[in-house]
BALO-790138 format. One line per field, with one value per residue (C-alpha): x, y, z; residue in one letter; residue number from 1; chain. Coordinates in nm, 2 decimals, padded with zeros to 4 digits. Each point is the difference from the previous one (the first is absolute). Layout:
BEGIN
xx <- X | ...
yy <- Y | ...
zz <- Z | ...
residuo <- A | ...
num <- NUM | ...
cadena <- A | ...
//
This chain:
BEGIN
xx <- 00.66 | -00.08 | -00.34 | 00.15 | 00.25 | -00.28 | -00.18 | 00.28 | 00.05 | -00.36 | -00.01 | 00.14 | -00.22 | -00.33 | 00.08 | -00.10 | -00.35 | -00.30 | -00.02 | 00.01 | 00.15 | -00.05 | 00.31 | 00.01 | -00.01 | -00.12 | -00.32 | -00.11 | -00.09 | -00.08 | 00.05 | -00.08 | 00.04 | -00.13 | -00.31 | -00.20 | -00.04 | 00.26 | 00.03 | -00.18 | 00.12 | 00.14 | -00.24 | -00.04 | -00.15 | 00.37 | 00.22 | 00.03 | 00.09 | 00.26 | 00.01 | 00.14 | 00.35 | 00.32 | 00.34 | 00.36 | -00.02 | -00.17 | -00.14 | -00.31 | -00.37 | -00.19 | -00.35 | -00.30 | -00.02 | -00.01 | 00.28 | 00.23 | -00.17 | -00.23 | -00.12 | 00.12 | -00.27 | 00.23 | 00.03 | 00.27 | 00.02 | 00.22 | 00.17 | 00.09 | 00.24 | -00.10 | 00.17 | -00.23 | 00.06 | 00.11 | 00.25 | -00.16 | -00.03 | -00.29 | -00.01 | -00.19 | 00.02 | -00.22 | 00.00 | -00.18 | -00.30 | 00.08 | 00.29 | 00.19 | 00.20 | 00.22 | -00.10 | 00.23 | 00.09 | -00.09 | 00.15 | -00.19 | 00.06 | -00.06 | 00.03 | -00.09 | 00.08 | 00.14 | 00.15 | 00.13 | -00.05 | 00.26 | 00.13 | 00.39 | 00.17 | 00.10 | -00.36 | -00.09 | 00.22 | -00.17 | -00.26 | -00.03 | -00.26 | -00.04 | -00.19 | 00.04 | -00.15 | -00.05 | -00.07 | -00.37 | 00.13 | 00.07 | -00.38 | -00.01 | 00.24 | 00.34 | 00.23 | 00.22 | 00.24 | -00.12 | -00.32 | 00.24 | 00.03 | 00.06 | 00.10 | -00.09 | 00.12 | 00.11 | 00.17 | 00.14 | 00.09 | -00.10 | 00.34 | 00.03 | 00.02 | -00.28 | 00.03 | -00.17 | 00.05 | -00.09 | -00.08 | -00.03 | 00.13 | -00.05 | 00.05 | 00.39 | 00.26 | 00.14 | -00.15 | -00.12 | -00.12 | 00.27 | -00.23 | -00.08 | 00.10 | -00.11 | 00.15 | -00.06 | 00.12 | -00.02 | -00.07 | 00.06 | -00.29 | 00.07 | -00.30 | -00.33 | -00.23 | -00.21 | 00.16 | -00.15 | 00.13 | -00.05 | 00.07 | -00.03 | -00.03 | 00.11 | -00.10 | 00.05 | 00.33 | 00.02 | 00.26 | -00.23 | 00.01 | 00.37 | -00.04 | -00.31 | 00.10 | -00.13 | 00.11 | -00.03 | -00.05 | -00.05 | -00.11 | 00.03 | 00.35 | 00.12 | 00.22 | 00.01 | -00.08 | 00.01 | -00.06 | -00.12 | 00.35 | 00.13 | -00.21 | 00.07 | -00.27 | -00.33 | -00.21 | 00.11 | -00.02 | -00.36 | -00.08 | 00.11 | -00.11 | -00.25 | -00.24 | -00.27 | 00.13 | -00.17 | 00.08 | 00.10 | 00.07 | 00.11 | 00.20 | 00.21 | 00.15 | 00.31 | 00.11 | 00.32 | 00.09 | -00.04 | 00.03 | -00.21 | -00.13 | 00.16 | -00.08 | 00.04 | -00.24 | -00.32 | -00.31 | -00.31 | 00.01 | 00.36 | 00.08 | -00.28 | -00.03 | -00.24 | -00.13 | -00.18 | -00.09 | 00.08 | -00.06 | 00.08 | 00.04 | 00.04 | 00.17 | -00.23
yy <- -02.08 | 00.00 | 00.14 | 00.29 | 00.07 | 00.01 | 00.22 | 00.26 | 00.02 | 00.10 | 00.23 | 00.33 | 00.00 | -00.04 | 00.23 | 00.29 | -00.14 | 00.14 | -00.03 | -00.35 | -00.15 | -00.37 | -00.20 | -00.36 | -00.27 | 00.22 | 00.08 | 00.29 | -00.02 | 00.35 | 00.35 | 00.36 | 00.24 | 00.32 | 00.08 | 00.30 | 00.36 | 00.25 | 00.06 | -00.31 | -00.24 | -00.34 | -00.27 | -00.08 | -00.35 | -00.07 | 00.23 | 00.09 | 00.35 | 00.04 | 00.29 | -00.14 | -00.15 | 00.19 | -00.19 | 00.07 | 00.33 | 00.14 | 00.36 | -00.05 | -00.05 | -00.23 | 00.15 | -00.11 | 00.38 | 00.00 | 00.25 | -00.29 | -00.28 | 00.00 | -00.19 | 00.23 | -00.05 | -00.16 | -00.34 | 00.06 | 00.05 | 00.28 | 00.02 | 00.34 | 00.13 | 00.32 | 00.29 | 00.21 | 00.38 | -00.12 | -00.24 | -00.30 | -00.28 | -00.21 | -00.30 | -00.32 | -00.38 | -00.26 | -00.38 | -00.30 | -00.14 | -00.30 | -00.22 | -00.26 | -00.32 | -00.11 | -00.35 | -00.31 | -00.09 | 00.35 | 00.33 | 00.27 | 00.37 | 00.33 | 00.30 | 00.36 | 00.25 | 00.33 | 00.34 | 00.28 | 00.39 | 00.20 | 00.21 | -00.02 | -00.20 | 00.30 | 00.05 | -00.35 | -00.02 | -00.23 | -00.11 | -00.40 | -00.16 | -00.38 | -00.31 | -00.27 | -00.32 | -00.07 | -00.33 | -00.02 | -00.16 | 00.36 | 00.04 | -00.31 | 00.09 | -00.09 | 00.28 | 00.15 | -00.12 | -00.35 | 00.04 | 00.05 | 00.28 | 00.01 | 00.35 | -00.01 | 00.36 | 00.29 | 00.32 | 00.28 | 00.36 | -00.01 | -00.17 | -00.21 | -00.32 | -00.23 | -00.30 | -00.35 | -00.11 | -00.29 | 00.04 | -00.33 | -00.18 | 00.01 | 00.35 | -00.05 | 00.24 | -00.19 | -00.34 | -00.13 | 00.35 | 00.22 | 00.19 | 00.27 | 00.10 | -00.31 | -00.15 | 00.07 | 00.15 | 00.31 | 00.13 | 00.34 | 00.20 | 00.19 | 00.24 | 00.05 | -00.13 | -00.32 | -00.33 | -00.32 | -00.14 | -00.36 | -00.27 | -00.36 | -00.28 | -00.30 | -00.35 | -00.22 | -00.12 | -00.40 | 00.01 | 00.13 | 00.35 | 00.06 | 00.00 | 00.26 | 00.34 | 00.37 | 00.20 | 00.39 | 00.16 | 00.32 | 00.03 | -00.38 | -00.01 | -00.18 | 00.23 | -00.23 | -00.36 | -00.20 | -00.36 | -00.20 | -00.12 | 00.36 | 00.04 | -00.34 | -00.02 | -00.19 | 00.18 | 00.35 | -00.08 | -00.09 | 00.33 | 00.15 | -00.26 | -00.23 | 00.23 | 00.28 | 00.34 | 00.33 | 00.29 | 00.33 | 00.33 | 00.31 | 00.30 | 00.07 | 00.33 | -00.03 | -00.29 | -00.18 | -00.08 | 00.32 | 00.23 | 00.30 | 00.22 | 00.35 | 00.35 | -00.10 | -00.28 | 00.05 | -00.19 | -00.01 | -00.16 | 00.02 | -00.23 | -00.24 | -00.36 | -00.09 | -00.35 | -00.12 | -00.35 | -00.26 | -00.37 | -00.35 | -00.30 | -00.36 | -00.25 | -00.26
zz <- -01.22 | -00.37 | 00.07 | 00.20 | -00.27 | -00.25 | 00.24 | 00.03 | -00.37 | -00.05 | 00.29 | -00.13 | -00.33 | 00.19 | 00.28 | -00.22 | -00.05 | 00.21 | 00.38 | 00.14 | -00.33 | -00.12 | 00.01 | -00.17 | 00.25 | 00.29 | 00.15 | 00.17 | 00.37 | 00.08 | -00.12 | 00.01 | -00.29 | 00.21 | -00.21 | 00.09 | 00.01 | 00.08 | 00.38 | 00.11 | 00.28 | -00.11 | 00.03 | 00.36 | -00.07 | -00.14 | 00.21 | 00.37 | 00.01 | 00.28 | 00.26 | 00.30 | -00.08 | 00.11 | -00.03 | -00.07 | 00.15 | -00.31 | 00.00 | -00.18 | 00.10 | -00.22 | -00.09 | -00.23 | -00.13 | -00.40 | 00.05 | 00.09 | -00.17 | -00.32 | -00.31 | -00.28 | -00.23 | -00.25 | 00.11 | 00.29 | 00.37 | 00.14 | 00.34 | 00.07 | 00.28 | 00.11 | 00.25 | 00.19 | 00.08 | 00.34 | -00.14 | 00.08 | -00.26 | -00.12 | -00.25 | -00.09 | 00.05 | -00.10 | 00.07 | -00.20 | 00.18 | -00.17 | 00.08 | -00.22 | 00.10 | -00.26 | -00.13 | 00.00 | -00.36 | -00.13 | -00.06 | 00.18 | -00.16 | 00.16 | -00.24 | -00.04 | -00.26 | 00.20 | -00.09 | 00.22 | 00.01 | -00.20 | 00.27 | -00.01 | 00.27 | 00.21 | 00.05 | 00.12 | 00.29 | 00.24 | -00.25 | 00.02 | -00.24 | 00.01 | -00.14 | 00.23 | 00.17 | 00.37 | 00.16 | 00.13 | 00.29 | 00.15 | 00.03 | 00.23 | 00.25 | -00.19 | 00.04 | -00.28 | -00.12 | 00.09 | -00.22 | -00.29 | -00.25 | -00.38 | -00.12 | -00.38 | -00.09 | 00.24 | -00.09 | 00.24 | -00.06 | -00.38 | -00.06 | -00.32 | 00.19 | 00.08 | 00.26 | 00.04 | 00.39 | 00.20 | 00.40 | 00.19 | 00.32 | 00.36 | 00.06 | 00.11 | -00.19 | -00.29 | -00.06 | -00.35 | -00.11 | 00.14 | 00.23 | 00.04 | -00.35 | -00.18 | -00.30 | -00.34 | -00.32 | -00.21 | -00.36 | -00.14 | -00.13 | -00.33 | 00.06 | 00.21 | -00.29 | 00.02 | 00.09 | 00.07 | 00.35 | 00.04 | 00.26 | -00.05 | 00.25 | -00.18 | 00.18 | -00.31 | 00.11 | 00.03 | 00.29 | 00.27 | 00.19 | -00.05 | -00.39 | 00.00 | -00.10 | 00.03 | -00.30 | 00.00 | -00.37 | -00.15 | -00.37 | -00.03 | 00.11 | 00.32 | 00.22 | 00.30 | 00.11 | 00.33 | 00.07 | 00.29 | 00.03 | 00.03 | 00.31 | 00.13 | 00.26 | -00.12 | 00.26 | -00.08 | -00.39 | 00.05 | 00.13 | -00.33 | -00.26 | 00.17 | 00.19 | -00.07 | -00.10 | -00.07 | -00.25 | 00.13 | -00.20 | 00.20 | -00.01 | 00.33 | 00.08 | 00.21 | 00.22 | 00.09 | -00.35 | -00.22 | 00.30 | 00.07 | -00.26 | -00.03 | -00.11 | -00.37 | 00.04 | -00.21 | 00.02 | -00.25 | -00.34 | -00.06 | 00.28 | -00.05 | -00.08 | -00.27 | -00.05 | -00.33 | 00.12 | 00.25 | -00.07 | 00.14 | -00.22 | 00.02 | -00.24 | -00.14
residuo <- X | X | X | X | X | X | X | X | X | X | X | X | X | X | X | X | X | X | X | X | X | X | X | X | X | X | X | X | X | X | X | X | X | X | X | X | X | X | X | X | X | X | X | X | X | X | X | X | X | X | X | X | X | X | X | X | X | X | X | X | X | X | X | X | X | X | X | X | X | X | X | X | X | X | X | X | X | X | X | X | X | X | X | X | X | X | X | X | X | X | X | X | X | X | X | X | X | X | X | X | X | X | X | X | X | X | X | X | X | X | X | X | X | X | X | X | X | X | X | X | X | X | X | X | X | X | X | X | X | X | X | X | X | X | X | X | X | X | X | X | X | X | X | X | X | X | X | X | X | X | X | X | X | X | X | X | X | X | X | X | X | X | X | X | X | X | X | X | X | X | X | X | X | X | X | X | X | X | X | X | X | X | X | X | X | X | X | X | X | X | X | X | X | X | X | X | X | X | X | X | X | X | X | X | X | X | X | X | X | X | X | X | X | X | X | X | X | X | X | X | X | X | X | X | X | X | X | X | X | X | X | X | X | X | X | X | X | X | X | X | X | X | X | X | X | X | X | X | X | X | X | X | X | X | X | X | X | X | X | X | X | X | X | X | X | X | X | X | X | X | X | X | X | X | X | X | X | X | X | X | X | X | X | X
num <- 1 | 2 | 3 | 4 | 5 | 6 | 7 | 8 | 9 | 10 | 11 | 12 | 13 | 14 | 15 | 16 | 17 | 18 | 19 | 20 | 21 | 22 | 23 | 24 | 25 | 26 | 27 | 28 | 29 | 30 | 31 | 32 | 33 | 34 | 35 | 36 | 37 | 38 | 39 | 40 | 41 | 42 | 43 | 44 | 45 | 46 | 47 | 48 | 49 | 50 | 51 | 52 | 53 | 54 | 55 | 56 | 57 | 58 | 59 | 60 | 61 | 62 | 63 | 64 | 65 | 66 | 67 | 68 | 69 | 70 | 71 | 72 | 73 | 74 | 75 | 76 | 77 | 78 | 79 | 80 | 81 | 82 | 83 | 84 | 85 | 86 | 87 | 88 | 89 | 90 | 91 | 92 | 93 | 94 | 95 | 96 | 97 | 98 | 99 | 100 | 101 | 102 | 103 | 104 | 105 | 106 | 107 | 108 | 109 | 110 | 111 | 112 | 113 | 114 | 115 | 116 | 117 | 118 | 119 | 120 | 121 | 122 | 123 | 124 | 125 | 126 | 127 | 128 | 129 | 130 | 131 | 132 | 133 | 134 | 135 | 136 | 137 | 138 | 139 | 140 | 141 | 142 | 143 | 144 | 145 | 146 | 147 | 148 | 149 | 150 | 151 | 152 | 153 | 154 | 155 | 156 | 157 | 158 | 159 | 160 | 161 | 162 | 163 | 164 | 165 | 166 | 167 | 168 | 169 | 170 | 171 | 172 | 173 | 174 | 175 | 176 | 177 | 178 | 179 | 180 | 181 | 182 | 183 | 184 | 185 | 186 | 187 | 188 | 189 | 190 | 191 | 192 | 193 | 194 | 195 | 196 | 197 | 198 | 199 | 200 | 201 | 202 | 203 | 204 | 205 | 206 | 207 | 208 | 209 | 210 | 211 | 212 | 213 | 214 | 215 | 216 | 217 | 218 | 219 | 220 | 221 | 222 | 223 | 224 | 225 | 226 | 227 | 228 | 229 | 230 | 231 | 232 | 233 | 234 | 235 | 236 | 237 | 238 | 239 | 240 | 241 | 242 | 243 | 244 | 245 | 246 | 247 | 248 | 249 | 250 | 251 | 252 | 253 | 254 | 255 | 256 | 257 | 258 | 259 | 260 | 261 | 262 | 263 | 264 | 265 | 266 | 267 | 268 | 269 | 270 | 271 | 272 | 273 | 274 | 275 | 276 | 277 | 278 | 279 | 280 | 281 | 282 | 283 | 284
cadena <- A | A | A | A | A | A | A | A | A | A | A | A | A | A | A | A | A | A | A | A | A | A | A | A | A | A | A | A | A | A | A | A | A | A | A | A | A | A | A | A | A | A | A | A | A | A | A | A | A | A | A | A | A | A | A | A | A | A | A | A | A | A | A | A | A | A | A | A | A | A | A | A | A | A | A | A | A | A | A | A | A | A | A | A | A | A | A | A | A | A | A | A | A | A | A | A | A | A | A | A | A | A | A | A | A | A | A | A | A | A | A | A | A | A | A | A | A | A | A | A | A | A | A | A | A | A | A | A | A | A | A | A | A | A | A | A | A | A | A | A | A | A | A | A | A | A | A | A | A | A | A | A | A | A | A | A | A | A | A | A | A | A | A | A | A | A | A | A | A | A | A | A | A | A | A | A | A | A | A | A | A | A | A | A | A | A | A | A | A | A | A | A | A | A | A | A | A | A | A | A | A | A | A | A | A | A | A | A | A | A | A | A | A | A | A | A | A | A | A | A | A | A | A | A | A | A | A | A | A | A | A | A | A | A | A | A | A | A | A | A | A | A | A | A | A | A | A | A | A | A | A | A | A | A | A | A | A | A | A | A | A | A | A | A | A | A | A | A | A | A | A | A | A | A | A | A | A | A | A | A | A | A | A | A
//
């Protein structure tokens, strides 16, 4: 626990460093700082560019067009929802090719620096940006939510609240993750500017899986956490904290949670999600 507290005290001042900052006591496992020329595609050796996913009654179609997904030329990637003249929506979703399994006795940390477009909230009805993790078991026949899902940061409709949420269990209503809504916490957003979003899977507890903890943080401050004891079922906890996970960045439009876009909803850069870096670390 002392090492965790020391890390938390150091996180905020270091988060303003260059992409994929170095943290004392942690090693960098994987990162992308989105280098490249303006309009370029994210590195396809690092990311799968997703076009064939449609869930939650969302309105968008994901594309690989640089009108929806582009390197900015300034060391960021931009995911940009757009409305066509016919009223249809397109946007972008990328998923890491690499998977990451939290190691026993270590803290595994997933992190990204993110900001949002500056359109006002009434112009973002239905806009749903997210930074999240999904269990790789979904690629091997295990359905959602049995595969496990950890939503590091989501916002909806441009409102000044971000959500950190867990989905898990056997697909039944309720259960350890309160499906279909999930269980989680919220934090207020003062602005649309750059913030560092972090999730730690802490497997350093000496008392076994029940003492392991997942923490959600923004700018070095914990706003939600959950332990194995909170979930209460070892096999379910294992899908979240002991199994391979991959990273997802996307901007959905519409869907069951935010509701449909309306006539005031505008796309383009004012509704984008921009990401400076994504990184995965492990304590040493």
